[in-house]
C-alpha positions in Angstrom: 0.4 1.5 9.1 2.7 1.2 6.1 4.7 4.1 4.6 5.5 4.4 0.9 8.5 2.3 0.0 11.7 4.4 -0.1 12.7 2.8 -3.4 9.5 4.2 -5.0 10.4 7.7 -3.7 13.9 7.3 -5.1 12.6 6.3 -8.5 10.2 9.2 -8.6 13.1 11.6 -7.7 15.0 10.3 -10.7 12.3 11.1 -13.3 13.9 13.5 -15.8 12.4 16.6 -17.4 9.8 15.5 -20.0 9.4 12.1 -18.4 5.9 11.9 -19.9 6.8 13.3 -23.4 4.5 16.2 -22.8 7.1 18.6 -21.4 6.6 17.7 -17.8 8.7 19.1 -15.1 10.9 17.0 -12.8 9.2 16.2 -9.6 10.3 18.6 -6.9 12.2 17.6 -3.8 9.4 19.2 -1.7 6.8 17.1 -3.5 8.8 13.9 -2.9 9.3 14.9 0.8 5.6 15.3 1.2 5.1 11.6 0.3 6.8 10.8 3.6 3.5 11.8 5.2 1.4 9.3 3.2 0.5 5.9 4.8 -1.6 2.9 3.8 -3.6 1.5 6.6 -5.8 -1.6 6.5 -9.4 -1.4 7.8 -11.1 -3.9 10.1 -13.8 -4.5 7.4 -11.3 -5.7 4.7 -10.5 -2.5 2.9 -7.8 0.1 3.2 -7.2 3.8 3.8 -4.6 6.0 2.2 -3.9 8.6 4.9 -2.2 11.9 4.0 -1.1 14.3 6.8 0.0 17.3 4.8 0.8 20.8 5.8 -2.5 22.3 7.0 -4.8 19.5 6.0 -5.6 15.8 6.5 -6.9 13.7 3.6 -8.1 10.1 3.9 -9.1 8.0 0.9 -10.9 4.8 1.8 -11.3 1.8 -0.4 -14.1 -0.4 1.0 -14.2 -4.2 0.5 -16.6 -3.8 -2.5 -14.2 -1.3 -4.2 -16.2 1.8 -3.3 -14.1 4.9 -2.9 -14.8 7.5 -0.1 -12.7 10.5 0.9 -12.5 13.0 3.7 -10.6 16.2 3.6 -10.1 18.2 6.9 -8.4 21.6 7.0 -6.5 21.8 10.3 -6.8 24.9 12.5 -4.4 25.9 15.3 -6.8 24.4 17.9 -6.7 20.9 16.2 -3.3 20.2 17.9 -4.5 20.9 21.4 
């Protein structure tokens, strides 16, 4: 499992207001912190999965060896942690 490179997070945090020239907001500290919960995991069949464990939900995006994209979204309930 590989987390997002901290240097990438630092670069995102430095983006100024209007970074896209369309009046965009700065990326919030909360949004940057949420990236700590995203990991890239290789699969045994030669692809990879982007795993996101966010507040109240799990999201997996799988890229298969042929480039097909599949995703799964699971809303957690209080009983999921037991």
